[in-house]
N, C-alpha and C positions, 0 to 999 in steps of 0.2 A: 588492447583488444585483446580478448581472452581469446582460449581457442573454442568455448561455447557461443562466445558472440560471433564468433568467423561461421561457426557449423551454421547456427540460425541465420545470420543472414545468407549465406549460402542458399539455404532450403527458402529464406524468403525470396530469393530473385528467382529459384525453379519454381514458387509459387505463382510470383510474378507473370511468368510464362507459360502458365496456365497447366502446372501439375498438379491434379488434387490431391494425390499422395502426399506433396509436400506440404502443402496446408495444414492435412490430416497429423503430420507428423508434427506443426510448428502447435498444432493445440493439444495434442499428447504431452507436448516437452512442456507448456506453459499453462495449461489448465489446474495443476494443483496451487501454483505460484496467482495465477489471477483471481480465482477461488477464494482463496485466505484473505484477500488485498480486498476484493470485494466485498466479505463477509465486514472486515473492519471498517470498509465506508457507510455499510448500511444494514449491516445485522440480518436482512433477509434471506435466507438461502437459496430459495426458490427465485426471485427474481435475480438475485448473482448468477445463476445456472442459466435461465433465460437470455441474461444479458451476455453472457458468455457466448452463447450457443447464436444469437442472432449478431455480435460481433463478427464471428468467424463468417457467417452466412453471407455479411455485410461487404468482407474483405474476398469473399470470392467473388461477387457480383460486380466489386469492383477493383479488381487487381489488375487491368492493363491500366487504370489511371494510376495507380499508386506508385510513388516512388521510392527509391534505394532505400533501404535504412541498415544502420549499422549494427544497434543493437536495439533487437526485435521486442525483448521484454520491457524495454522503456516503454518501448512505441506502442507495444499490446496495454500497456499499463493505462497510458495516458487515455488510450481511446476508450477502453475499459471505463475508467473515469469520465470521462467525459460522458459515456452512453448509459451509464449509471444515472448521471446528473440529470439527463434527458429523460428517461424512463420514470423516475422519481416524481420530477416537474409535470410530466401527461399521466399520471396512477394521481397525484394531488389536485390536478385538474378534473380528475372524474372522481374527487371526493374518494377516491383508494386507500390513499395514506393521508397521513398527518402533514401538516406544510410542511413545504420543503426549505432547510437552510443552506444557504449559499457554499458552507464547507460541509465537509461529510464530519461525521461524528467517530473518529479512530477511537476504541475502547479495547484495554488489556485487560485477561484474565485472569485470576491466580495461576492457573496451569503454566500458563506462559512466562511464569519468574517465579519459579522453582528452582531457589539458586541452588549452583552447585550438586546436586542431586542430593543434598541434608535435607532439604524438606523444610529449613528454619520457617518456620509459619509468622514470625514477628518480623522476619527482615524480609519477608516476601509482603507482608502485609503494607507492613512502610513503603514498599518501592511501589506497589501499586498506590497507595495513596498518594503519593508524590505525583507519580504518571499522572492519575486524575485530575492534579492540578494544574497541569498545563492546558496551554488551548487547543483545539481541535489541530490546528496546523502545525502546532510544533509537535503532537503525539504523531500525527501524518506522516511527518518529516522523518521522526525519529523511527517508525516503523520501517520505513523506504530503506534507510539508512542501516539500520542495525539488525532487522528482520530480511530485507532480502538484498542486501548488501549494494544498493544503489551509490555510484559517487555521486556527490554534490551536483555535476552537471544532469545527471541523468533524472535525480530526484526535481533537480528545475523544470526538464522538460516535462517530465508528470505533474509535478502541479502549477506549469505555467506561469514560475517564477523567475525571476534572473538568479543564477549562483549565486551573488553575494547575497541576496535574501534567505537562500537556505542555510548558507553557511551562518548566519543571524539568528535564523530559529533555530537551530541544533545547538549552536552554542549558548544561545539567552534558556532552551529548554535544560540542556545539561548544565548549568550554572545555578537554574532552578530545582533539579532534581539533587545538585548537591548540597544547598542552601536548606531545603526542606529535610533531605536524609541527616546532616548534620546536626541540625539543629534537633529533629525525632532520637538521637542518639543520645545527645547533653543531656536530654529529658529525661531519657531513659536512664545514664546515669547517675543524676540527681535524685529521682525517685530511688534507684539501687541502693543509695549510702544515705 
């Protein structure tokens, strides 16, 4: 467990004991990461903001019944994912959103893949095209692994999968990316000659 995990676990325990400032500190600590993850899942800024607020309000109301948590970030990601799914289903039931699919759509923008600050647009476009060929779950697992730095175990917790399934998702995603990128490079080489 990292020092940050230990600090947040201590804050969690203080919050469970009824200290509102500890919950506020957790909110401040994880808001940005939760917001960006929520945006990857839904793309709806207001829904994500509302769900994060609701999540922390719900945590405060239920603090006495909550269990001890070692990795607070993973716990919050999983809770936000579940809350966003529930809210999305509710909004669709009220016909305020298009039909809900069981898994979220993680998408990547060009800005996230400006490669090595050199702005190689062709390479960035190839990587983006390759990423968009992956399944929704593969993209989400890659996002959690490489953008949020979660371990396989924490990704499994967030996505409600077993650890081996997460390893397989990421392995197959990387294998697909490698295959697509190598094919694109080979095609470019042939066209250049």
